[in-house]
N, C-alpha and C positions, 0 to 999 in steps of 0.2 A: 242592659245586657252587653252592649258593646264595650263598656268599661272593663269587663272581665278579660277581654282580649289583651288589654294592657296590664291590668293589675296582677293577673296570674303569673305571667313571665317575670314581672318585677319582683313578686314575692318569692318565686323560685330562685331567682338570681341572688337576692339578699340572703335567703336561707343557705344557699350553697356557699356564698361568701363567708357567712358566719361559721359554717362547717370547716371550710378551708382554714380560717383563722384559728379555730379551736385545734385542728390537727397540727397546725404549725406550732402552736404553743406546746403541744405534747412532744413534738420532735425536738424542740429546743430546750426541753427540761425545765419548763417554768413551774412545774408542780412537784419537783423532786424534794425540796427542802422546805416544807411548810413550817416546821417547828423553828428552824433557824430564822425565817423571816419574822415570825412572831416575836422572838427574843430581840432581834435587831430593832423592831419597832419600839420596844420598851427600853432599850439601852439609851442612856443619856450621853454617852461618849466621854465621860469624865474619868477615863482610865489612867491619865497621865498624872504622875506625882507633882504636887505643888512645889515650886522652887522658892 
């Protein structure tokens, strides 16, 4: 039972840290262009003409 004195604050701290990280990603626009990221992952980068 005395373990809960340590585990509950640690769990709350980690949950709050995860929430802060998620809100930070929302503010910086990480989820704005999901389709563009999918196309960039498939692009092989061979757009240059061969010389």
